[in-house]
BAFI-3210 file (N, C-alpha, C; in Angstrom, 3 decimals, decimal comma, padded with zeros to 6 digits):
// residues 58
n [1|2|3|4|5|6|7|8|9|10|11|12|13|14|15|16|17|18|19|20|21|22|23|24|25|26|27|28|29|30|31|32|33|34|35|36|37|38|39|40|41|42|43|44|45|46|47|48|49|50|51|52|53|54|55|56|57|58]
n.u [000,878|001,724|004,075|002,479|001,041|003,174|004,521|002,343|002,500|000,977|000,088|001,869|000,405|-000,428|-000,509|000,143|-001,857|-001,539|-003,600|-005,118|-006,529|-006,405|-005,092|-004,655|-004,644|-004,030|-005,053|-004,744|-005,102|-006,859|-008,914|-009,332|-009,647|-008,182|-008,768|-007,335|-008,312|-007,096|-007,038|-007,154|-007,023|-004,932|-003,160|-004,764|-005,732|-003,297|-002,451|-004,177|-003,270|-003,969|-002,513|-000,514|001,307|001,347|000,295|-001,223|-002,250|-002,016]
n.v [-001,309|001,259|001,653|001,680|004,238|005,932|005,644|006,675|009,154|010,134|011,477|010,000|008,109|009,471|007,777|004,364|001,590|-001,648|-004,169|-007,307|-008,621|-006,742|-003,957|-000,457|002,592|005,903|009,035|011,964|014,806|015,090|013,519|010,946|007,500|004,305|000,858|-002,136|-005,331|-008,488|-011,560|-014,908|-016,496|-015,618|-016,739|-017,658|-015,444|-014,378|-016,328|-015,983|-013,894|-011,340|-009,875|-008,456|-005,868|-005,121|-003,379|-001,423|001,764|005,360]
n.w [-000,052|000,799|-001,025|-003,389|-002,974|-002,716|-005,222|-006,772|-006,447|-004,186|-000,990|002,071|004,665|007,850|010,030|010,589|011,461|012,992|012,958|014,308|012,323|010,101|008,436|008,960|007,567|008,204|007,343|009,178|009,008|006,995|007,447|006,623|006,300|005,154|005,122|005,169|005,001|006,018|004,759|005,337|003,112|001,343|-000,567|-002,641|-003,900|-004,597|-006,571|-008,615|-009,665|-008,282|-006,813|-008,100|-009,788|-012,271|-014,720|-013,430|-013,004|-011,981]
ca.u [-000,067|002,841|004,627|001,475|000,885|004,578|004,682|001,234|002,612|000,205|000,732|001,827|-000,648|000,243|-000,331|-000,306|-002,116|-001,603|-004,541|-005,090|-007,074|-006,592|-004,107|-005,445|-003,732|-004,932|-004,662|-005,507|-005,752|-007,941|-010,031|-009,514|-008,808|-008,306|-008,764|-007,152|-008,597|-006,254|-007,596|-006,346|-006,845|-004,177|-002,399|-005,519|-005,639|-001,878|-002,359|-004,939|-002,619|-004,608|-001,586|000,689|001,287|001,494|-001,003|-001,803|-001,833|-002,534]
ca.v [-000,003|002,436|001,753|002,092|005,598|006,748|005,585|007,351|010,547|010,494|011,608|008,772|008,208|009,998|006,822|002,891|000,693|-002,971|-005,000|-008,770|-009,273|-005,631|-002,726|000,692|003,694|006,919|010,539|012,741|016,161|014,920|012,684|009,740|006,135|003,162|-000,222|-003,305|-006,568|-009,579|-012,716|-016,180|-017,200|-014,619|-017,669|-017,850|-014,259|-014,306|-017,526|-015,293|-012,515|-010,113|-009,106|-008,040|-004,414|-004,873|-002,581|-000,440|003,248|006,165]
ca.w [-000,062|001,012|-002,352|-004,251|-002,694|-003,053|-006,998|-007,577|-005,936|-003,304|000,409|002,775|005,770|009,207|010,952|010,075|012,517|012,599|013,764|014,121|010,965|009,385|008,384|008,990|007,058|008,655|007,050|010,003|008,719|005,753|008,046|005,631|006,496|004,503|005,963|004,278|005,511|005,818|004,614|005,245|001,616|000,512|-001,639|-003,756|-004,452|-005,343|-007,757|-009,646|-010,088|-007,871|-006,012|-009,184|-009,896|-013,586|-015,535|-012,513|-013,416|-011,079]
c.u [000,990|003,708|003,676|001,159|001,981|004,726|003,703|001,571|001,447|000,697|000,671|000,869|000,354|000,283|-000,626|-000,472|-002,245|-002,437|-004,135|-005,598|-007,057|-005,133|-004,898|-004,346|-004,672|-004,168|-005,426|-006,027|-006,806|-009,069|-010,241|-008,856|-009,186|-007,905|-008,534|-007,365|-007,630|-006,965|-006,706|-006,163|-005,989|-003,434|-003,262|-005,525|-004,275|-001,893|-003,135|-004,596|-003,089|-003,601|-000,368|000,341|001,202|000,177|-001,567|-001,524|-002,550|-003,736]
c.v [001,170|002,567|002,202|003,775|006,308|006,749|006,309|008,892|011,001|010,539|010,288|009,083|008,822|008,848|005,298|002,173|-000,719|-003,755|-006,602|-009,246|-007,795|-004,698|-001,435|001,773|004,823|008,476|011,395|013,864|016,276|014,070|011,409|008,553|004,951|001,766|-001,502|-004,767|-007,626|-010,836|-013,801|-016,868|-016,246|-015,517|-017,669|-016,719|-014,016|-015,370|-016,817|-014,206|-011,376|-009,321|-008,553|-006,606|-004,251|-004,417|-001,657|000,900|004,074|007,106]
c.w [000,000|-000,344|-003,567|-004,164|-003,194|-004,726|-007,608|-007,068|-004,853|-001,794|001,274|004,063|007,007|009,978|010,086|011,445|012,142|013,378|013,628|012,799|009,957|009,623|008,342|008,615|007,382|008,145|008,194|009,863|007,555|006,383|007,078|006,362|005,412|005,247|004,993|005,343|005,236|005,769|004,614|004,223|000,688|-000,626|-002,874|-004,484|-005,334|-006,567|-008,866|-010,241|-009,564|-007,083|-006,889|-009,359|-011,388|-014,030|-014,620|-012,756|-012,337|-011,748]
res [m|l|a|l|l|e|d|s|g|l|p|l|p|d|e|v|q|h|g|t|d|c|v|r|f|l|w|l|d|r|r|v|a|v|v|v|e|l|d|e|e|f|e|a|a|d|a|n|g|a|n|t|r|e|g|i|t|a]
***
């Protein structure tokens, strides 16, 4: 997530919170949060190419 933001020229979050089943990215001054839920079936998504950065544009 941080690399995607940086590569896109977007501001990095003020805080990153690691929970037991999610990661929260917080921009305090903008009052914005992005919550990424961690799934136990990550390998299945990876096998389908869901975690590659090819073809992603900002």
